[in-house]
N, C-alpha and C positions, 0 to 999 in steps of 0.2 A: 532824167531825174537822178541825181547822184545822192540826195539825202534819203537814203532807204528807211531810216527810222521814221521820218516825218510821213513818208508815203505809206508806211505801214500802220500808222495810228489809226485804229478803227473806232467805231462808236463805243464799243465795250471798253477799250482803254480809257477813253474820255470819261465816260460815266463813272467807271471804277475810281479813276483819279479824284473826281468830284466827291465821291463817297468818302474817301480817305480824308480829304480836306474837311469836309462837313463834320465828320466824327472828331477830328483833331481839334477843330475850333470849339466844339461842344465840350470836349474833354478839358480844355483849358479854362472853361468858365469856372468850374467848382474849385480849381486851385488858385483862383484870382481873388484876393481879399478886397480889392477896391471895387465898390459898387458901380461907379462910372465905367471902369474898364470892363466889368462884367456885362454891363448894358451894351457897350460897343461891340464886344464879341458876340453877344446874342443877336444884335441888329445885323452884323456881318453874316452870321450863319443863316439867319432867316432869309436874307436877301439871296444868298447862294442856293439855298434849298428851293426857293420860289423859281429862280431863273433855270435851275436844273429840271424842276418839275414841268415848267412851261415848255422847255425843249423836248422833254420826253413826250408830253401830250401832243405837241405839234408834229413831231417826226417819227420817234421811236414806236409809239403806240400804233399808228397806222401800219408800220412795217410788221409789227408783231401780228396784228389782225390779219394781215394779208398772207403772211408766210408761215406763221407757227400753227401746228395743230393745237386746237383749243385756245388760239391767240385771243379771240374776243372775250372769252371768260376771263383770261389772265389780265387783259387790259382793265376789264370791269373791276377786278379785285385791286389792282394798282391804283385806279382812280379813287376807289373808296379809301385806300390808305393815304393818298395825297390829301383827300378831303379831311381826314382825321388829323393829319399833320398840320394842315391850315388852321383848324380849330385850335389846337394846342399852341401854335405859334401866336395867334391872336391873344391868347391867354397870357403868354409870356410878355407880349408887348404891353399888356395892361397892368402888370404888377411892378411895384418898385423893385429894382435890383438888390436893394439892402434887405428885403423881407425874406423870411425862410421859404415862403410860397414860391419865390422865383426859382431857387434851386430845385424845388420839387418839380415844378413845370419843365425846367430845363432837363431834368432826369427823365421825365415822362417823354419829352421830345426825343431825347436820345434813345430811349427804349423803342419808340415807334419807328425811328429812322433805322435803327440796327435791324429790326424785323424786316422792314421793307428792303433794305440792302441785302440781307441774307436770302430773301425770295429771289431777288433780281440776280445776284452774283452766282448762286448755287444752282439755279434753275433756268431762268429766262436767258442770261447771257450766253451760256453754252448753246442753248437752242438757236439763239440768233446766229451764232457762228456756225452751227450745223446746218441751218436752212437758207442762209442768205450768202451769196458769193462774197468773197473777201473784198473785192473792189467796191461793191455796193455798200458794205459796212464802212469802208474808208469815206465814201461819199456821204453816207448818212452821218458820219462823225463830223464832217465839214458843215453840214446843215445844222446839226446840234450846236456846234460852236458858234455859228452865226446867230442862231436863235437865242442863245444865251446872252449874246452882246446886245441884240436888238429886241429881246423879248418884251412885248408890250406889258406894261404893269399897271395900266388902267385901260378901259376900253376906248382908246382914241378912234376916231371915225375912219381914218385912212390907213391904219395899221393892219397888217395881215393877222388874222386870229383864226384859230380853229375852234370849232364848236365846243370841243372838250375844254379848251382853255377857259371859255366863259363859264361853263358849268362847274368845273371843279376849282379852278383857281381864282375865279371871279371874286369870292368873298374876301380874298386877301390882297387884292391888287393895289388898293389906294395906300395900304400900309407899306407895300414894297416900293411904290413910286417915291414915297417920302423918304424911306431908308435909302434908296439909291441916291436921291438928291443929297442926302446928308453924307453918305459914303464918298460920293464923288466930289464933295465940297461945293456943290452948286447951292446958291441961296434959294430958299422957297419963299422968302419974304419979299 
């Protein structure tokens, strides 16, 4: 392996990069005067948050429960935060992007996401690196990347799911399937 950078990209690097991208997209919404463009940005960030959350639930949380002291409690807390994010994202979807309520909900989503990111980056990510061997974190990163690409966005009968995915992400899955179709240019009609 000559590409040492790629070989060294672990799950923490991947999730942290996701966080930056999600916050950057959210930050652009407020400065965008065009309601249609604001809606597109919101749809994009919602799909990214959902894929990220699904990947965490499928792969990162089981590793936290297994390897971190107090991991099960931390996972329970994170799942609750994911659920709260799903609720506000559903509200964002239901409001016209030209209404003041839209930006208020986007700000609420931003606030929740910042809090969740702060918990992960200041506390959980350093613990992952302290308690899990580097090569395992790289392998976990590969699993997360694959899960993000293939993350089931509604309960298909033959797709791999985790129980946590159904419990926490379940309420938002139809919304994301539709968004993914739109974002990838597939026709749903």
